[in-house]
N, C-alpha and C positions, 0 to 999 in steps of 0.2 A: 504494499499500500504506499502510496506517494503522499507525503505531507509538505506543505509550504509554510513552515514555521521558522521563526528566527532561532538560530543555534547558539547555545551557551557552550563554551569549550573549556575543558580542564584536562588534566593529565591523569590517566589511569595508572595506578602504582604498579600493577603487575604487568609483565611482558612488554613494557615501554610503549604502550599503545595510546594513541591520541584519542580523546573522548569527545563526542559531540552529543549534547543532550538536548532532545527536542523539548519544546516547551510543554507539549501535551503527550506526545507519543514516547515510545521507548527510546533510551539513549543508544548511541552507536559508538563504535570505536574504529578509528582509521587503522588499517593494516596495510601499509604500502598504498597502492592505488585502490585497493579494496576496503571493505569494512565489514565488521560483524555488528550484529545487534546484541545488546546487553540484556535483553529480555525477550522471551518468545511472543509473537503476535497473539492477540487475545484468544483466538480459536485454537492455538497450537499447544500441545502437551509441554510440560516442564519435566525435567529429569526426576527420578524417584528420590524421595527424602532418605537420607542416611540416618535411620532412627537407632541403629545398634552401635553407636560409638560412644566411648567415654569422652569427657570433656577435653582430655589431652589430645585425643585423635581428631578432634573437630578443628584443630589449629592448622591442619595441612589438607591438601587436596585428598579426596577420598579415593581409595584404591577400588576400582570396580573390576569385574571380569576375572576374579581370582578364585581359587578353590574354596576360600573362606567367605566369598561375597554374601552368601545367605545369611551369615551372622550379622552383616552390616545393614541389610535392606529388609529382611522379613520380619513382620510383626509376630510371627510364630517361630519356635525353635526349628531349625533346619539341620539336617544331617550334613557334616562336613567330612569329606573324603581326603584324609591325610596319608593313607597308604603306608603301612599296611592296615592302619586302623581307620574306623569311622568314629566320630565323636558328635556329641549333641549337648546343648547346654539349657535345658528347660529349668523351670523353678524347682522342680523336684530333685535336682541334682545333676551333676555332670555325668555324662554317659560315655563309657569307653568300650569299644567292641572290636573284635577281630572277625571281619565278615568272611563267610565261605561262599563257594560258588553255587549258584542256581542256574539251571538250564531252562529256559523258557521257550516252549515251541510256539510258532507263530502261524498265522493263516497263509503266510508265504511259504510254508513247508520248509522252513529253516528254523534257526535257533537264535535267541538272543542270550547273552551271558550277563547275569546280574550278580552283584556282591552287595546284598542289602544290609543295612544296619539292623542287627538282631542280637538279642540276649546280652545286653551290655552289663558291665560293672557300673553301678551307680555310686557316685561319690558325692557327699553332702556335708555341709556343716551341721553341727548339732546345737551349738549355742545361739544361733540365729538362723533365719531363713534366707535361702539363696534367692537371688533375683535371676531373670532370664539373662543369659550371658551376653556381654557386649565386647566389642573389639577394643582392647586396651593398649596393644602394641602390635606392630608388625615389622618383622625384618624380612629378608629375602625369601625364606621358606619357612618361617616359624611365626606364630602368633601367640599373644597373650589374651585369654579370655577372662574378663572380669565378672564375677558372679555375686559380688558383695556390694554394699552400699555404705557410704559414709566411712566411719571408722572400722566397720565390719568388712574385713578383706578376705576375699576367697578367690584366688587367681590360679588359672591353669595355663600352662605353657604346652602347646602342640606344635610339633614341627613335622613337615613332610619327611617320610622315610624313618623317623625316629621310633624306636621300639618303646619309648617311654612317654608318659605324661608327667609333667612336673608341677606339683601343687604348692601353694603357700596360703596359709590361714592365719588370721590375726588372733584368734582366741578359740578355745574350746576343743573338744574332741572332734574327729572326722569319722563319719560312718561310711561303710562299704557294704553293698549288698548286690546280689545278682538277680536277674529276672527269674531263673530257676533255682531251686534248692541247691545251696553250695555246701561243700564239705571242706574242712581245713585238711590240708596235707602237710606232711612233715618231710619236706624235701631239703631242708637246711637246719642246722643247729643255730643259726644266727638269730638272736632274739629280736633283731630289728625287722625281721622278715616274716610276712604273713602270706602264705599261698593257699589259695582256694580252687577247687575244682568245681566247674558247673558246666553242664551241657557239653562235656567232652573237652572243655578247654581249661587251661590252668592260668589263673590270675595271680599275679605277684605284687604285693605292696610293700614298699620299702620305707620304714619310718626311721626317725632319728634315734640315736643312742638314748636309751632310757625310755622309749616308747613302751606303753603298756596296752596290750591287746585284750579286748573284752568281747565276748559274744553276748549279744542282746536280741533274743529272738532269731530272725533271719539276718540280722545285721551284725557286723563286726565293727567295733569302735576302736579307733586309735587315740588313746590319750597321750597327747604330746607334751614332753617336758616344757617347762617355762622357757621362753625364748627360743624354742626350736619349732616353730610353726611351719614345718615343711615335710613333704613326703613325695614319693614318686610311685608310679603304678605302670604295670605292663601286662600284656597277655603273652605268655611264653610260647614260642614256636613248637615246643615239645615239653614233656614233663621230666626231663632227665636232670639229676642233681647237678651235673657239671654245667648245664645250660643256665640253671639258676645261679650257680656260683659266678658264672660270667656276667650275668645281669646284675647281681649284687655288687660286683666289683666297680662297675660303671654307673650305678644307679644314683650316686651322689654328686655326679658332675652335671649340674643343671645347666641346660642351654639358656643363654641369655641373649644371643645375638647370632644371626646367619648372615653371610654376605658372599656374593659371587664376584669374581673378577674375570675379565676375558682380555685376551691379548692375541692379536693377529699378526703373524709374521709374513709380510707380503712376499718375501724372497722364497720361503718354503711352502707357502699357503697353509701353514699349520694355525689352527684356531685352538688355543689352550685356555680352557676354563677351570678356574680354581674355586673350590667350594670350602669355605672356612667357617667354622663354628667356634664362638666363644662361650666358655662355661664359667660357672661359679661353683667352686668345690664347697659343698655344704659340710661334709665331714670326711675325714680320711685324707689320703695324698693322691687318689687318682683323679686327674684332671680331664682325662680323655673320655668322651662319650662313645656310644655305639651309634653309628649312622647307618641307615638302611639304603643301599645303593640299588637303583632301578637298573634294568637291563642296559639301557643306553649309557649308564655309568660304568658298569663292570665288564660288559662284553667286549672282548679283544682289548682290554685295558691292562697293559703290563704293569702300570703303576700300582695296582691293587692285587695283582695276581699273587696267590699264595698268602694274602693277609686277611682273607674273608673267613669269618668264624662261625657262620650259621645263616639261615635264611628263612624267610616267610614266603608262602605261596600266596600270591595276590592277583588282583585284576590285571595288573601290569607284568605278570610273570614273576619270576623269583626275585624278591627283594633280599639282597644278601648283606650281611652285617659286617661293618668294618669298625674296628676299635681304634678311631682316630678322630681328631678334630679338623683334619684336612685331607682332601684328596683332590685330584685333578683329572681331566680328561683331555684328550688331544684328537681333534678331528681335522679332516682335509677339506678346505674350501675349494669347490670345484666351480670355476668361474662361468661367466656368460658374457655375451656382448649385446648391445642394445638391439641390434638387428643383424640379419645375415646379408651377405653381398648379393648383388644382382645376378641373374642368370643370363650369361652372354652366349648367344647363338644356340640356345637350347631348342630342340625340336618342338617343344610344347609351348614356346613363347607366345604364339599367336593365340593359343587358348588362354594362357595367363593374361595377356593384354586385353582379351575380350572380357574376361571376368573383372579385370581391373577397371575397365571403362564403365562396366555396369555398376560396380560398387562405389565408384567416384560419383556417378550420376545419382545414385540412391543414397548418398552419404548422410545427408540431412535426415532423411526418414529413418535410416538404420541407426542413427545415433541415440534414438529414444523410442523404443518400440513397445514397451509394456508399461513399466512404472514411470512415475514422474519425479521420484525422489532421488537421493544421493546414490543409492546403490545401482539402480538401473541407468541413471545418468552417468555415473563413473564407468560402468561396463561399456556404455555406449561410446564414451570418450576414448577409452583404451582400444575399443573395436576399431574405430576409425583411425587412430594413431598408428595402429599396425598396417592398415592399408596405406597410409602415408609413407611408412617405411618402404613398403614394396614399390610404390610409385616413385620414390626418390631413387632407389637402387636400381630400378629398371630405366631410369633416365627420363621419366615423364615429369618434367619440371612444372608444366602447368597444373597437372593434377596435384603435385605435391603442395604448390602454393595455395591452390583452392582448398585442400583439405586443412592445411595449417591455419588458414583464415577462419574456416569454419570452427575448428577446435578452439581457437583463441576466443572468438566471439561468444561461444557457449560458456566457456569458463569465466570470461569477464562478466556475463550475465549473472552468474551465480556469486562470484566473488565480490561484485560491486556492493551487494547488500541493498540494491535499489529496486529489484525486481518485486513484482506484486506477489509472487507465489513461491519463489525460490530464494533461500537465504541461509546464512550460517549465524549461529547464536553462540556467544562466549558466555557460558555459565560459571560464574565465580563461586557459587555455593558448593558444588561438587569439585569444580576444577575440570572443565571439559568444553570441547567444541561440539555443537550439535548442528545438524543439517535438517532443513525442512523444504518440502513436505516429508514428514516422517515415513520411514519404511522399515518393516520387520522389527518394530519396537526399538529402534535404534535410539530413541529419545526416553520413552516411557520406561524401558527396561535396560537402556545403555548397551544394547546388543551390537556386535558385528562392526564396531568402528574400524578395525583394522582391515576388514574385507572392503568396506565402502571406500574409506580414505585411500587404501592401497591403489585403487584404479586411478583416483585423481592424482596422486603423487607420481605414479608412473607416467600418466600422460603428460603432466608438467615437466618431468625430466626429459621425455622425448621432444617436447617443444623447446626446452632450454638448450638441447643439443643444436638446435637450428637458430635460436634467437636468444641468446643468454641475456641481452639487455631487457627484453620483455619479461624474462623470468627473474629478474633482479629483485632484491628486496624493496627497491624504490617503486617497483611496479607490482607484478603479480606474485613474485616469489615469497613475499612475506606471508601471504595467506597459506601458501604451501608449508612454510615453516610452522605455521600455527597447527595445521593438521598433522604434522609430524610430531609436534609436541604432545598432542592429544594421545597418540598411540605409542610413542617411543621417547618419552623423556627419560634421560639416563641418570638424573640426579634424584637422590632420595629426599623425602621429607619436605618437598616444595609446597608452597601454598597455592600455586596456579595449576599444576598438573601432577598426577601421581607417577611414580616410578614404573616404567614399562607396563602401561595399563593392562594389556591383554596377555602378557607373557607369563607363564608359570615357570619360574626360574628352575625348580627342581625337577618337574616333570619333562621340561625341555620343549614345551609346545604352548600355543595359545589357547585361551578360552574364549568362546564367542558370546556366551550369556554374561550380561553385565552385572545382574543381580543373583545368579546362581541358585534359583529357587528349585524346589522339587526333591522327592525322595532319592533320586539318583545323582544329585549334585550338579556340578557345572558341566557343560558340553561344548564340543566343537565338531561341526560337520565338515565343512569344506577346508581341509587342511591345505589345499593347493592355493586357495585365495590368501591364506596367511603368507604363504611363500611369495605370492605375487606382491604383497605389501613390502616384505623384507627386501626383495630384489629391488623394488622402487627406491627404497632408502639408499641402497648401495649406489645406484646410478645417479640419483640426485646429489648425494654427498660427494661423489667422485667429480661430478661437473662442477660443484662449487669449491672443490678443494678442501672439504671439511673431513679431515682424517679421522676425527673422533666418532662422527656420525657414521662414516663409511665403515669403520671397525665395528660399530654397534650393529649395523646392518648385516655385516658379514657374520657376526656371532649369532644373531637371530635367525638368519637364513640357513646357516650350516647346522645349527643345533636343531631347529624345527624339522629339517630334512631327515636328520638322524632318528628323531622321535617318530616321525611319519613311517619310516622303514620298520621300526619296532612295533608301534602301537596301532598304526592303521594298516600296514601291510604285512607285518610279521615275516619279513624275508629271511630271518635266521631261525624261524620255528621255535622261538623261545616264549611266546606270549599267549597265543590263542589256545583256548581249551580244546581238548580232543573232540568235544561235543559240537563245537562251532563248525557249521557246514560251509561257510563262505570263504573266499580267498582274500578278502579284505573287509576292513571295517569301514562303514560310511558315517556312523555317528558314534563318537567317542564320549562317554560320560565318566564322572568321577566313579559311579558305582555300576556302570554297565557298558557293553558295546553291542552295537546292532548293525544289521545290514538293511538300512531303511533311509528315508528322508523325512524332513518336516512336512513336505507338501504332497509326496506321492510315494507309493511303493512299486512304481514301474522300474524294472531292473536296469534299463539303460541309464536313466537319470541317478538311480542309487549308485551305480559304478562311476559315472561321470562327474559327480559332484566333487569328488576328490582328484580330479584331473584338470578342471577348468580354472582359469584360462591357460591354455597351452601356448607359450610364447618362447622366445629364445632363452628366457631365464628358467624354463622348465625342463632343462636337459637332465636334471636329477632323476626324472621319471624314466630314464634309460639306464639307471645304475644297476637294475636287477632284471635282466632280460627274461629269466625263467619265470619270474613272478608275473611279468607282463603277459607272457604267453598263457600262463595258467589262469590269470584273471580274465582276460578276454575269452578264452575258451569256454567260460561258464555262461556267456551271454545266451547261446541258443537254448540250452535247457532252462535257465532262469525265464526266459521269455515263454517257453512252452507252459511252464508252471503258471506263470502270470495269466496267459491266455486261457488256461483250463479253468481259472476262477471267473471266467466271463469277462475279462478286461482285455484291453488292447492299447498298445502305445499309439499316440497320434501326434505326429506321423510315425509309422512303424520303424523307420530308420533314424528316430530320434538321436541327435548328436552324432551321427556317423562320422563327422569331420573330427570330432575329438578322439575317437577311437583309432581312426587311421593315423592321426598325428602321434597318438600314444604308442602305437605299434611302429611308427616311423623311427622312433628313438631306439628301437631294437632291430627292426628289420625293414629298411626302406622299401624294398621291393614288394614284400607282402602288404605293406601299408598302401601303396599306390594301388594294389588290387582291390583293397577294401574301400578305397575312396570313390565316391560318386559325385561327379561335377553337378549333377541336378539333384542330389540328395538333400536331406535336411541339414541345417547349419545351426549350431548353438548360437544364441543371441549375443554372446560376447565375441564371436568369431565371424569371419567372412569367407566366402569362396576364394577370394584372392589370396588372403593370408594362408589359408589352409593348403592351397595348391603350391604356392611359393615354399612354404615350409616343407612339404613333401618332396617337391622336385629338388630342393637345396640338399636334403638328407640323402636322396638318390645319388646326387653329384658328389657329395662329400663323405657319405657313410655316417653310420650312428656315432654318438659322442665317444671319444676315447679318454677315459678318466685316468689312464696310467701317466698322462703327461700334464703338467702344470706350468704356470708361468709366473714371473715376478710382477704381475700387474693384475688388479682385480678384474678388469674387463678383458677376458680372454676366453676362448673355447678352442678345443681340438677335436677333430673328427678322423675316422680311419675307415677306409673302404675294405672290402673283402680281399682286394688285390694288394693291399698293404700300403696304399697311398694315404698319407695323412694330409689333412688341411688344417692350418694354424690361422686363427683369427685373433685380432686384438684391436680394441678401440681406444683412442687417445682423445680424451676430453679437454686436454690442455691447449694453449695457444702456441706451444712450442713443440717440436718433434721430440720423440722419445724412442728409445731402443727397448724392446721387450724380449727378455731371455726365457726360453722354455726349458723344461727340465731334461729334455733329451738332447739338448745342444742347439736346437733351431734358434735362430736370432731373426727378429723381425723388426724392420725400421718402420715406425708408424708416424706419418705426418700429423701435424696439428689438426685436432678436431676432425679426425678421419678414422675409417675402418680400413685395416691393411689385412692381407691375407698372403699365404704362401702354401705351396704344395711341395712334398718331397715323399719319396719311397722310404717307408720304415725299415730300419735294418732288421734283419732276421736273426 
């Protein structure tokens, strides 16, 4: 809505933004050449209130999209999935449980795997009544839950992977009871330790020296000595005395802080991630805790080999215990380039040019075909920017200029803040940027920001390659920086934006739900759209020479790819239950995994949601060729079962371009046989980009991950005849030399893509 009121101007304290306050309407903030509204328009939703915070936590931006977000936003107690445990914090007491596997048969004639919160140990104060838990502190993978009020303190510390819960209480005894009848066992002669068996599980409670245990009906009371208001609790992985002895030794090293650091070595392409825990020793001399490592931490990790001392079976596979306050992982970053080169003198160039002409002609319509909000607009923008790539590389300057102008105009419409229906809103209460019109509860529930904004950031990066001045902070780059801050602020404890909003540091992947409600915890469906966002960060940062942001993007991109390979694709056969019938997960929850989507159970879309959008930064989908073949081979039978239920995909070749491109990263010849020029096309893709992608792979071969380079923007491909193609893109204004790990050297002119071919040595 347009208003012709006099502006009052002042300066916004956060983010260095210039404020303009309308006399009647909402105030706005200048952001480069654009602006954001500082309040939503009257008919639009506001973000959810963070009702589950202590006063101390209200002083910083609110962390959304985390495994513990249900604690922050739900008016009722929610289950939190900390793995291997589930926890819950109702007024009746803090609940700790070790979930076990449930196999759920579906109408799709497959199975879902659930790990529900059941049969907990309930821990409660006796001298006062607990309140529903609130978030009192959050570090990178640990939280403090406050269940007391005023001087009555009852706090629990929960950490991802930790086999302990650490408790502190201000006064009086602590009660412990289980949902089923429990019996005390004598696994230890240590008077500080109480062990209870219930429902086939062994619970261990570790009190301070001088604790007195008393049975009172179904409850056990811990009478704590004066000045020693602390305890820890665990569900043991087995009932062996030596396991209890191990747990007792480390039970008094209370976790107080968790922090991750990442380091990218551009020369070797190594991404080293260090996980560090700080502890407070409550008694004794042991300062090391037990940390539970997920498969992506321990698998093929020589740094922890031979040091692991036990394990839990969990929804993420084996969580193995490490007696240490520190461990690290090292992964290899496998690069990408913004686009692939043109196809010179290719026999199918006439076909490609015909498709290009049609897609350029229909570009405005194809930019926004379904929704009107930031997700579908973002998909449309990136869709057309990929056509622009092909037009430019094929030498069609007029089409390139036309598409560039179209993209800029649409982005300026949104970023200007002056459009009647589309705008961005900077919300200072939570610390977030919101886009309207709302799609998929991205405002009301803070969902999917990395999905939505990843498309915008990638398109802005593609435009910045061609026109860096237009993408500068003085013009439209500042709005892009604001979107990046929303999803990828790297500083902790800020008042304007939370630390890495959507990324779960310890699980190694993102969460899509902002509020994380429901019995199955938080979830993420389209892992591939998360990768699209992190690749966009890398490209944008490299263009701007922002090394810190680039390294952050590399860390997120590389880590999430590794998590996808474990928890969505299970390429190492370490995670999926034997009863799970599918070759991949399409919906990952804290407490479940499923082969389904939020909007349909049509099998092509179920499979494709973790592939789209396939671009030149999607080469990771070629890392595991056997998985690709196994996965695609299930489509005919999945479709037969779907149709036996009286259903039918519309169109029947839904997203055939995605599956051809996916196969192309493994077997280009087979992929071209799958591709149908006249077939269905996913609405984030075009026939032009799909055919160029497939013909390029036919020409270069699938990705060759055995070779890396000393520059982030690189790719290597290898044909069956042994010929390698080396690509590198230089975003700088001066030439650079790129050295590949097999000895190939590539001279790359300023702001250009360079390539070389040579026969691989045998």
